[in-house]
C-alpha positions as MATLAB code, in Angstrom:
seq = 'MFKNTFIFFLIFISTVFAFPQSKENVKRTNISYSIGPALIYQKSIYKGIDDKIIPVPAFSIRYKKILINGLNLNYQLYKTKSFLTLIGTNLKFSGFDPDDSYYLKGIHKRKTQINLFSSFDYTFKNNFIGIKISDDINNSNNGYEIEFYLGKRVRIANNILNFRLKSIYENLDRANFNYGVYLNEQTFFRPYYNVGSSISFGFDFSYIRNYKKNSFMIILSQKFLDSNIKNSPIIDASIDTTFLISYLFNF';
ca = [
      -0.679   11.732  -12.948;
      -0.635   15.561  -12.857;
      -3.479   15.629  -10.333;
      -1.639   13.339   -7.883;
       1.611   15.265   -8.327;
      -0.168   18.572   -7.802;
      -1.817   17.435   -4.549;
       1.407   15.768   -3.371;
       3.222   19.105   -3.530;
       0.380   20.886   -1.746;
       0.876   18.387    1.055;
       4.594   19.073    1.163;
       3.945   22.788    1.451;
       1.546   22.201    4.308;
       3.901   19.921    6.214;
       7.019   22.083    6.078;
       5.290   25.468    6.016;
       3.588   24.669    9.312;
       6.675   24.869   11.514;
       7.745   28.475   10.759;
       4.143   29.637   10.465;
       2.685   28.124   13.595;
       3.993   30.586   16.202;
       5.647   33.530   14.523;
       3.742   34.511   11.424;
       0.051   34.360   12.363;
      -2.196   37.279   13.256;
      -3.666   37.108   16.731;
      -7.279   37.261   15.581;
     -10.029   34.671   15.396;
      -9.358   33.996   11.729;
      -6.430   34.742    9.440;
      -5.276   33.335    6.158;
      -2.501   33.560    3.590;
      -2.506   32.658   -0.077;
      -0.120   33.098   -2.967;
       1.867   31.495   -5.783;
       4.673   29.028   -5.127;
       7.272   27.233   -7.234;
       8.668   23.853   -6.157;
      11.653   21.849   -7.295;
      11.425   18.151   -6.371;
      14.340   15.805   -6.990;
      13.090   12.323   -7.818;
      14.611    9.412   -5.909;
      12.934    6.754   -8.116;
      14.498    5.152  -11.206;
      13.200    6.538  -14.464;
      11.255    9.387  -12.855;
      12.349   12.900  -13.833;
      12.923   15.715  -11.391;
      10.009   18.146  -11.330;
       9.609   21.908  -11.283;
       5.985   22.729  -10.664;
       3.968   25.897   -9.914;
       1.385   25.445   -7.155;
      -0.686   27.631   -4.841;
       0.338   27.892   -1.199;
      -2.318   28.684    1.366;
      -2.906   28.694    5.098;
      -6.012   29.316    7.211;
      -6.127   29.673   10.983;
      -9.309   29.784   13.042;
      -8.850   29.777   16.805;
      -7.112   26.429   17.567;
      -7.498   25.034   14.041;
      -4.783   25.470   11.406;
      -5.252   24.318    7.804;
      -2.183   24.323    5.555;
      -2.916   22.873    2.136;
      -4.301   19.408    2.886;
      -2.795   19.304    6.355;
      -5.196   19.875    9.279;
      -3.845   20.689   12.752;
      -5.749   21.108   15.998;
      -3.979   22.757   18.929;
      -4.620   20.405   21.805;
      -2.488   22.073   24.461;
      -0.305   25.175   24.539;
       1.750   27.094   27.087;
       4.713   29.429   26.679;
       7.047   26.439   26.265;
       4.853   23.493   25.237;
       2.749   22.901   22.144;
       0.818   19.702   21.400;
      -0.958   19.188   18.078;
      -3.102   16.446   16.647;
      -4.262   16.257   13.064;
      -4.454   14.502    9.751;
      -2.903   14.789    6.310;
      -2.753   13.000    2.985;
       0.348   11.604    1.328;
       0.838    9.847   -1.995;
       3.472    7.259   -2.891;
       5.590    9.851   -4.669;
       5.601    8.308   -8.163;
       3.308    7.047  -10.886;
       4.454    3.602  -12.198;
       3.321    4.562  -15.706;
       5.911    7.362  -15.804;
       8.867    4.980  -15.854;
       9.529    1.825  -17.867;
      11.485    0.445  -14.931;
       8.544    0.906  -12.548;
       5.841   -0.585  -14.765;
       4.100   -3.399  -12.923;
       4.557   -1.789   -9.527;
       1.135   -1.687   -7.910;
      -0.192    1.781   -7.343;
      -0.356    2.393   -3.608;
      -3.480    3.800   -2.042;
      -3.342    7.360   -0.817;
      -1.957    7.441    2.699;
      -4.296    9.044    5.226;
      -2.107    9.830    8.196;
      -3.299   10.588   11.683;
      -0.554   12.290   13.650;
       0.282   13.847   16.957;
       3.219   16.114   17.716;
       4.809   17.546   20.826;
       7.101   20.614   20.843;
       9.126   22.117   23.661;
      10.567   25.617   23.121;
      13.452   27.066   25.121;
      14.720   30.531   24.228;
      15.024   30.440   20.415;
      15.424   26.668   20.260;
      12.836   23.906   20.000;
      12.768   20.126   20.203;
       9.950   17.791   19.348;
       8.525   14.504   18.174;
       5.852   13.678   15.593;
       4.180   10.273   15.206;
       2.227    9.464   12.014;
       0.071    6.389   11.422;
      -1.391    5.426    8.029;
      -5.024    4.367    8.508;
      -5.946    3.924    4.826;
      -3.729    0.928    4.047;
      -3.591   -2.499    5.655;
       0.214   -2.448    5.903;
       0.321   -1.019    9.468;
       2.785    1.610    8.329;
       3.887    4.358   10.687;
       6.809    6.732   11.170;
       8.306    8.653   14.076;
      10.175   11.903   13.525;
      12.462   13.528   16.097;
      13.661   17.065   15.478;
      15.787   19.779   17.048;
      15.787   23.301   15.714;
      16.550   26.963   16.157;
      14.383   29.961   15.305;
      15.905   33.417   14.841;
      13.959   36.609   14.293;
      15.761   39.767   13.112;
      13.425   42.687   12.456;
      10.989   41.398    9.815;
      13.087   38.341    8.970;
      12.470   34.862   10.406;
      14.979   32.018    9.978;
      14.286   28.445   11.026;
      16.681   25.529   10.963;
      15.679   22.015   12.004;
      17.675   18.783   12.206;
      15.546   15.645   12.022;
      15.725   11.882   12.228;
      12.924    9.822   10.694;
      12.171    6.253   11.707;
       9.949    4.317    9.277;
       8.780    0.906   10.410;
       9.193   -2.105    8.124;
       5.701   -1.863    6.646;
       5.889    1.832    5.841;
       9.395    1.586    4.370;
       8.386   -1.323    2.138;
       5.268    0.561    1.072;
       7.324    3.579   -0.034;
      10.555    2.007   -1.291;
      10.297   -1.779   -1.533;
       9.440   -4.329   -4.218;
       6.823   -6.884   -3.175;
       6.924  -10.501   -4.397;
       4.123   -9.918   -6.898;
       5.972   -6.860   -8.279;
       9.325   -8.478   -9.033;
      10.547   -9.022  -12.595;
      13.754  -10.319  -14.178;
      15.345   -6.842  -13.954;
      13.547   -5.715  -10.784;
      14.149   -8.229   -7.960;
      12.115   -8.600   -4.803;
      13.420   -6.293   -2.089;
      12.406   -6.043    1.558;
      13.568   -2.664    2.852;
      13.102   -3.387    6.543;
      12.739   -0.658    9.131;
      14.882    2.393    8.386;
      16.241    5.533   10.007;
      16.993    8.499    7.763;
      18.411   11.880    8.738;
      17.945   15.321    7.277;
      17.275   18.993    7.810;
      14.750   21.706    6.984;
      15.662   25.348    6.465;
      13.235   28.214    5.959;
      13.520   31.957    5.505;
      10.532   34.297    5.746;
      10.582   38.021    5.034;
       7.468   39.811    6.289;
       6.207   43.012    4.735;
       3.130   44.992    5.812;
       0.604   42.629    4.240;
       2.753   40.188    2.298;
       5.458   37.595    2.937;
       8.304   36.124    0.910;
       9.304   32.567    1.782;
      12.057   30.076    0.878;
      12.162   26.481    2.146;
      14.805   23.812    1.593;
      14.217   20.269    2.863;
      16.681   17.391    2.558;
      16.414   13.783    3.689;
      19.539   11.588    3.589;
      18.169    8.135    2.929;
      18.970    5.113    5.075;
      21.240    2.569    3.351;
      18.374    0.051    3.339;
      16.383    2.500    1.211;
      19.299    3.427   -1.073;
      19.899   -0.251   -1.878;
      16.358   -0.751   -3.160;
      16.238   -1.620   -6.897;
      13.695    1.147   -7.544;
      15.701    3.891   -5.804;
      18.219    5.941   -7.790;
      19.368    8.610   -5.304;
      20.749    8.962   -1.816;
      19.205   12.340   -0.950;
      15.567   13.372   -1.193;
      15.535   17.128   -1.893;
      12.705   19.629   -2.146;
      13.030   23.392   -2.632;
      10.166   25.884   -2.400;
       9.938   29.597   -3.132;
       6.697   31.488   -2.540;
       5.141   34.941   -2.235;
       2.151   35.100    0.118;
      -0.618   37.646    0.616;
      -1.684   37.772    4.271;
      -5.220   38.642    5.334;
];
């Protein structure tokens, strides 16, 4: 259980850390990397699963057009002053271990999601807009999601602030995979539930303070769950919240 949780949070770091790091906070050399300690608070949305506070390492490596953040791999396919197109892959777990909650016992453990994704960003002045499409190739459920986002980046001296509004569409198969109860998982107190396709909204906020060779970083990410998700018998929250604080050594 700890191993899956540990890797899950590495993935979160990689996913959210990528958007402030990708353009502003990378040395213009062939290779650069950052590593340091991080502390994450994750609010659980599943019944019977406790919120978690966990220490994890945060790291990032860039080599030419390749960027590795945790277990997230990006390749820069196309870039101009205003446009950035990435392709890549990442891993994602189901977000809970059924053995951790009496209510979730009997839920089949989902396979690790291996997502192939592509993203497209357009930057104008200090604003950016984009789309990211992720497709799970490791499960037979044909699950995919599409994320639209609009954000603003502000740089004041050595301080970088990013704010991003996002909408996340999860198709029926992906939503059921993450939040539903399949027929062979239902019990007397946990009825069958088909989530259906869903659209959730949220925001990401990050603050980075750069020093000569080090960086201090705070990230807050919130996802306001679609009503179809909130009504699931295994869901016990309406907002999915993650908070990260980290100190990075840049090389």
